[in-house]
C-alpha positions as CSV (number, residue, x, y, z in Angstrom):
1,M,0.1,-24.4,18.3
2,R,-0.5,-21.8,15.6
3,I,2.5,-19.6,15.1
4,A,2.9,-16.6,13.0
5,I,6.6,-15.9,11.9
6,F,8.0,-12.3,11.0
7,H,11.4,-12.1,9.6
8,N,13.2,-9.2,7.3
9,L,16.4,-11.0,7.2
10,P,19.3,-10.9,4.5
11,S,21.2,-14.1,3.4
12,G,23.5,-15.3,6.4
13,G,23.5,-16.8,10.0
14,G,20.2,-15.5,11.0
15,K,18.6,-16.9,8.0
16,R,19.8,-20.1,8.6
17,A,18.9,-20.2,12.1
18,L,15.2,-19.8,11.0
19,H,15.7,-22.3,8.5
20,E,16.7,-25.1,10.8
21,L,14.2,-23.9,13.5
22,M,11.4,-23.9,11.3
23,S,12.2,-27.4,9.5
24,R,11.8,-29.0,13.4
25,M,9.0,-27.0,14.5
26,T,6.8,-27.8,11.4
27,Q,6.7,-31.4,13.1
28,T,4.5,-30.5,15.9
29,H,3.3,-26.7,14.8
30,E,1.5,-24.6,11.9
31,M,3.1,-21.9,10.8
32,D,2.5,-18.7,8.9
33,V,5.2,-16.6,7.8
34,F,5.0,-12.8,7.2
35,T,7.6,-11.0,5.7
36,L,8.7,-8.1,3.4
37,A,10.0,-8.1,-0.3
38,C,13.2,-6.3,0.8
39,A,14.0,-9.7,2.9
40,E,15.8,-12.4,1.2
41,H,13.7,-15.3,0.2
42,D,15.9,-17.9,-1.8
43,F,18.9,-18.4,0.7
44,C,17.6,-21.0,3.2
45,D,14.3,-21.1,1.8
46,V,11.6,-21.6,4.4
47,R,8.6,-21.4,2.5
48,P,8.5,-25.7,2.3
49,F,7.8,-25.4,6.1
50,A,5.2,-22.6,6.0
51,K,1.5,-23.0,5.8
52,Q,1.5,-19.5,4.2
53,H,4.3,-17.6,3.3
54,I,2.9,-14.1,3.1
55,V,5.1,-11.1,1.5
56,Q,4.3,-7.9,2.1
57,P,5.6,-5.5,-0.8
58,I,7.4,-2.5,0.0
59,E,8.9,0.7,-1.7
60,L,12.2,1.6,-0.3
61,M,13.6,5.2,-1.0
62,P,17.0,4.5,-3.8
63,L,20.3,5.3,-2.8
64,L,22.1,8.5,-4.2
65,G,25.0,8.7,-6.0
66,R,27.5,11.2,-6.4
67,P,28.5,14.0,-5.6
68,W,24.8,13.2,-3.3
69,G,25.9,10.3,-1.6
70,R,26.3,11.4,2.1
71,F,22.8,12.5,2.0
72,N,22.3,8.7,2.1
73,Q,22.5,8.5,5.9
74,L,19.1,10.2,6.0
75,V,17.8,7.8,2.9
76,Y,18.5,5.0,5.5
77,A,16.8,6.4,8.1
78,A,13.7,7.4,6.5
79,N,13.8,3.7,4.8
80,V,14.1,2.5,8.5
81,L,11.1,4.2,9.4
82,R,9.0,3.2,6.5
83,V,9.9,-0.1,6.7
84,G,8.3,0.3,10.3
85,R,5.2,1.6,8.9
86,Q,4.8,-1.4,6.8
87,Q,5.2,-3.8,10.1
88,R,2.6,-2.1,11.7
89,D,0.3,-3.7,9.0
90,I,1.6,-6.8,9.3
91,A,0.8,-6.9,13.0
92,A,-2.4,-6.0,12.6
93,Q,-2.4,-9.0,10.1
94,I,-1.2,-11.5,12.9
95,D,-3.5,-10.3,15.7
96,A,-6.5,-10.6,13.4
97,G,-5.4,-14.1,12.8
98,G,-5.9,-15.5,16.1
99,Y,-2.3,-17.2,16.5
100,D,-1.0,-18.4,19.8
101,L,2.1,-16.7,19.4
102,A,4.2,-14.4,17.2
103,F,7.8,-15.9,17.0
104,I,9.8,-12.7,15.8
105,H,13.3,-12.4,13.9
106,H,15.3,-9.5,13.2
107,C,14.9,-6.8,10.6
108,R,18.2,-5.9,8.2
109,F,17.2,-2.1,8.9
110,A,16.6,-1.7,12.5
111,Q,17.6,-5.0,14.1
112,A,14.3,-5.2,16.7
113,P,11.8,-5.0,14.1
114,A,9.1,-2.3,15.0
115,I,6.2,-5.0,14.7
116,L,7.5,-6.0,18.5
117,G,5.7,-2.5,19.0
118,Y,2.4,-2.9,17.4
119,L,1.7,-6.6,18.5
120,R,-0.8,-7.5,20.8
121,T,-0.4,-11.5,20.3
122,P,2.2,-12.5,22.5
123,S,5.4,-12.5,21.0
124,V,8.9,-14.5,21.3
125,Y,11.8,-12.3,19.9
126,L,14.8,-14.5,19.0
127,C,17.8,-11.9,19.7
128,H,21.1,-13.0,18.2
129,E,23.2,-9.6,18.9
130,P,22.1,-5.5,19.4
131,P,23.0,-3.9,16.7
132,R,27.1,-4.4,16.5
133,V,27.8,-2.4,13.7
134,I,26.8,0.7,15.6
135,T,27.6,-0.4,19.4
136,E,30.6,-1.8,19.0
137,P,34.1,-0.6,18.2
138,Q,35.3,-1.3,14.6
139,S,38.5,-2.9,14.4
140,Y,41.4,-0.8,12.7
141,R,41.3,-3.3,9.6
142,A,37.5,-3.7,9.4
143,Q,37.4,-1.0,6.7
144,P,40.5,1.3,4.7
145,Q,41.3,4.5,6.6
146,P,39.6,7.4,5.3
147,K,41.2,10.1,3.7
148,L,42.4,12.9,6.1
149,L,39.6,15.3,5.4
150,R,36.6,12.8,4.9
151,G,37.5,11.1,8.6
152,W,37.3,14.7,9.8
153,V,33.5,15.3,8.2
154,D,32.6,12.1,9.0
155,K,32.9,12.8,12.9
156,I,30.6,16.3,12.5
157,D,28.7,15.1,9.9
158,P,25.1,15.2,11.4
159,M,23.4,12.9,9.1
160,I,25.3,10.0,10.4
161,R,24.0,10.8,13.6
162,I,20.4,11.2,13.0
163,H,20.9,7.2,11.0
164,Y,22.5,5.9,14.4
165,N,20.2,7.4,16.7
166,T,17.2,6.6,14.6
167,V,18.3,2.9,14.7
168,L,19.4,2.5,18.3
169,K,16.2,4.2,19.8
170,L,13.7,1.9,18.0
171,D,15.8,-1.0,18.6
172,H,15.7,-0.3,22.3
173,R,12.1,0.6,22.1
174,N,11.0,-2.6,20.2
175,T,13.2,-5.0,22.0
176,R,11.6,-4.1,25.5
177,A,8.5,-4.5,23.9
178,A,8.8,-8.2,23.0
179,S,6.8,-10.6,25.5
180,L,10.0,-12.8,25.6
181,L,13.3,-12.1,24.8
182,L,15.5,-15.1,23.8
183,A,19.5,-15.4,23.3
184,N,21.1,-18.0,21.6
185,S,23.9,-18.5,24.1
186,A,25.0,-17.7,27.7
187,Y,27.4,-15.4,25.9
188,S,25.1,-13.6,24.0
189,R,22.7,-13.1,27.0
190,E,25.2,-11.7,28.8
191,S,25.4,-9.4,25.8
192,L,21.8,-8.5,25.8
193,Y,21.5,-7.8,29.3
194,H,24.7,-5.3,29.4
195,Y,23.1,-3.6,26.3
196,Y,19.4,-3.7,27.0
197,R,19.3,-4.4,30.5
198,L,16.9,-7.2,30.0
199,F,17.1,-10.9,31.0
200,A,16.8,-13.4,27.7
201,Q,16.1,-16.9,27.8
202,V,19.0,-19.3,26.5
203,C,17.8,-20.9,23.6
204,Y,20.8,-22.9,22.2
205,L,20.7,-23.5,18.4
206,G,22.7,-26.9,18.7
207,V,24.1,-28.8,15.6
208,D,22.5,-30.7,13.4
209,A,24.5,-34.1,13.6
210,E,23.7,-36.0,10.8
211,K,25.3,-33.2,8.5
212,F,28.3,-32.2,10.8
213,R,30.1,-35.3,11.6
214,P,33.2,-36.8,10.7
215,L,33.3,-37.9,7.4
216,G,36.9,-39.9,7.7
217,L,38.4,-38.0,4.9
218,P,42.3,-37.8,4.6
219,K,43.8,-34.5,6.1
220,E,45.2,-31.8,3.8
221,D,47.6,-29.1,4.8
222,Y,45.3,-26.1,4.6
223,V,43.5,-24.1,7.0
224,L,39.5,-23.1,6.6
225,S,38.4,-20.0,7.5
226,V,34.5,-19.8,7.5
227,G,32.4,-17.1,6.8
228,A,32.0,-13.9,4.3
229,S,35.0,-12.9,2.4
230,R,34.3,-9.2,3.8
231,Q,37.1,-7.1,5.9
232,P,34.9,-7.1,9.1
233,K,35.1,-10.9,9.3
234,G,38.9,-10.5,10.2
235,H,40.0,-13.2,7.7
236,D,42.9,-10.9,7.2
237,A,44.1,-11.9,10.4
238,G,44.4,-15.2,10.4
239,H,45.9,-15.1,6.8
240,S,48.7,-12.8,8.1
241,R,49.6,-15.4,11.1
242,L,49.6,-18.0,8.4
243,G,51.8,-16.0,6.7
244,A,54.3,-15.7,9.6
245,R,54.7,-19.6,9.9
246,S,58.0,-20.8,9.1
247,T,56.1,-23.4,6.6
248,P,53.3,-21.3,5.1
249,R,49.8,-23.0,4.8
250,A,47.7,-22.7,2.2
251,A,44.1,-20.6,3.3
252,R,40.7,-21.8,1.8
253,Y,37.5,-19.1,2.1
């Protein structure tokens, strides 16, 4: 099959999943990648697996510094719309290319990319999760508690709601435009149904048994915590539990 692949991914698990999928799909399919200049290209580079790697230039609005930082919520919302307009042009390129299908991945600005709403080519959207940064309650330890005045202002700031509502509205609309919705697990499928009221087919990512296998190395007395060293990942919870042990262990990140 001739497959057009679109992504606007940052570095992380979504890009790694795309890399692994393409490394196997290239054995039986011909793939062209369409992406934006604001996406991550070097991490888990997919260019070796693509016949063409087409990067659409885009100029984003820069974030504002103090004392205008609160207006950055409007900048975020404007960039979501700007990225969406660029994806309309990419959709036209894909439709003109006569591809059998378009394999769509997340957008770092709007989760479900706007290209889904513009494509006439059959689309398969691999949705790893809803926009949980907005939709899920944040852990008490996810970020430092704001000062009383700032916390109160955040609750009534209409610009935050404008940004979030823009993302949520577009994410719902774009997800519903996909010809086929894929989830990476049964748990994710349930999450997607709960949030979108759409049925997804499960496409397990699997494990590369050649890379991830026992090496017979001697065990050491430490706990390995995998993931970015950021507060929302919750490494501090594991660290506090280790510190409560009668015999503390080292933690490696």
